[in-house]
C-alpha positions as CSV (number, residue, x, y, z in Angstrom):
1,M,-218.7,-91.7,-67.8
2,N,-216.0,-90.1,-70.2
3,R,-219.0,-87.7,-71.7
4,K,-219.9,-86.8,-68.2
5,K,-216.1,-85.6,-67.5
6,L,-216.0,-83.9,-71.0
7,V,-219.3,-81.9,-70.0
8,I,-218.0,-81.1,-66.6
9,S,-214.9,-79.5,-67.9
10,L,-216.6,-77.9,-70.9
11,L,-218.9,-76.3,-68.2
12,T,-216.1,-75.3,-66.0
13,T,-214.0,-73.7,-68.8
14,I,-217.2,-71.6,-70.1
15,G,-217.7,-70.5,-66.3
16,V,-213.7,-69.4,-65.8
17,L,-214.1,-67.5,-68.9
18,A,-217.2,-65.7,-68.3
19,I,-215.6,-65.0,-64.7
20,S,-212.8,-63.7,-65.9
21,G,-214.3,-61.0,-68.2
22,I,-215.8,-59.5,-64.8
23,A,-212.8,-59.9,-62.7
24,F,-210.5,-57.9,-65.3
25,A,-213.1,-55.2,-66.4
26,Q,-212.2,-51.9,-65.2
27,N,-214.6,-48.8,-64.3
28,A,-214.7,-45.9,-66.3
29,D,-212.7,-43.8,-63.4
30,A,-209.5,-45.7,-63.4
31,A,-207.7,-43.3,-64.9
32,A,-208.7,-40.6,-62.7
33,I,-207.8,-42.8,-59.6
34,A,-204.4,-43.4,-61.2
35,K,-204.1,-39.6,-61.7
36,A,-205.2,-38.7,-58.1
37,D,-202.7,-41.3,-56.7
38,I,-199.8,-39.9,-59.1
39,S,-200.7,-36.5,-57.4
40,K,-200.5,-37.6,-53.8
41,W,-197.2,-39.3,-54.4
42,A,-195.6,-36.1,-56.4
43,A,-197.0,-33.8,-53.3
44,L,-195.3,-36.2,-51.0
45,A,-192.1,-36.1,-52.8
46,A,-192.2,-32.3,-53.7
47,G,-192.6,-32.0,-49.6
48,L,-189.9,-34.4,-49.1
49,G,-187.6,-32.9,-51.2
50,L,-188.2,-29.0,-50.5
51,G,-187.5,-30.1,-46.7
52,I,-184.4,-31.8,-47.4
53,A,-183.5,-28.9,-49.5
54,A,-184.2,-26.1,-47.1
55,F,-182.3,-28.5,-44.1
56,G,-179.3,-28.9,-46.4
57,G,-179.2,-25.3,-47.4
58,S,-179.8,-24.1,-44.0
59,L,-177.0,-26.1,-42.6
60,G,-174.8,-25.4,-45.7
61,Q,-175.3,-21.6,-45.1
62,G,-174.9,-21.9,-41.3
63,R,-171.1,-23.5,-41.9
64,A,-170.0,-21.0,-44.5
65,A,-170.8,-18.1,-42.4
66,A,-169.5,-19.9,-39.1
67,A,-166.1,-20.5,-41.0
68,A,-166.1,-16.7,-42.5
69,L,-166.8,-15.2,-39.2
70,D,-164.1,-17.6,-37.6
71,G,-161.5,-16.5,-40.1
72,I,-162.5,-13.0,-39.9
73,A,-162.2,-13.2,-36.0
74,R,-158.9,-14.8,-36.4
75,N,-157.6,-12.3,-39.1
76,P,-159.5,-9.1,-39.1
77,S,-157.5,-7.7,-41.8
78,A,-158.6,-10.5,-44.4
79,A,-162.7,-9.3,-43.8
80,D,-162.2,-7.8,-47.3
81,K,-161.1,-11.1,-48.6
82,L,-163.4,-13.2,-47.2
83,F,-166.6,-11.5,-47.5
84,T,-167.1,-11.4,-51.4
85,P,-166.4,-15.3,-51.7
86,M,-168.9,-16.0,-48.7
87,I,-171.7,-13.8,-50.2
88,I,-171.2,-15.7,-53.4
89,G,-171.0,-19.2,-51.7
90,L,-174.6,-18.1,-49.8
91,A,-175.9,-17.5,-53.3
92,L,-175.2,-20.5,-54.6
93,I,-176.2,-22.4,-51.9
94,E,-179.4,-20.8,-51.8
95,S,-180.1,-20.9,-55.6
96,L,-179.7,-24.8,-55.3
97,V,-182.9,-24.2,-52.8
98,I,-184.7,-22.3,-55.0
99,Y,-184.1,-24.7,-57.8
100,M,-185.7,-27.0,-55.6
101,L,-188.7,-25.2,-55.0
102,I,-189.5,-25.0,-58.5
103,I,-189.5,-28.5,-59.2
104,A,-191.4,-28.6,-56.1
105,F,-193.8,-26.7,-57.8
106,F,-193.6,-28.6,-61.0
107,L,-194.4,-31.9,-59.1
108,V,-197.3,-30.3,-57.4
109,S,-199.0,-28.7,-60.5
110,K,-198.6,-32.3,-62.3
């Protein structure tokens, strides 16, 4: 009876070892599949990042322009003092959106 248990356990062990090699085997295209999966997530990240950057940039530019126009409407003589800082602020806000566009290009090309 003891010998029968030994044979069964030996055959079970050999069977598990034979099947595990097949279960853990990878196909040759696993690297290509992983690269395609990464490119899908990178495209999603680029699209979401660019959308959020564009939304935030337009919101910031709208508020900056509204505040500057409100200041000019209250005090028309301060138009010269408000115009230059407003243009610089708008350029800096737009540069952040353009920076995100460059990052999106890098992500999509990856």
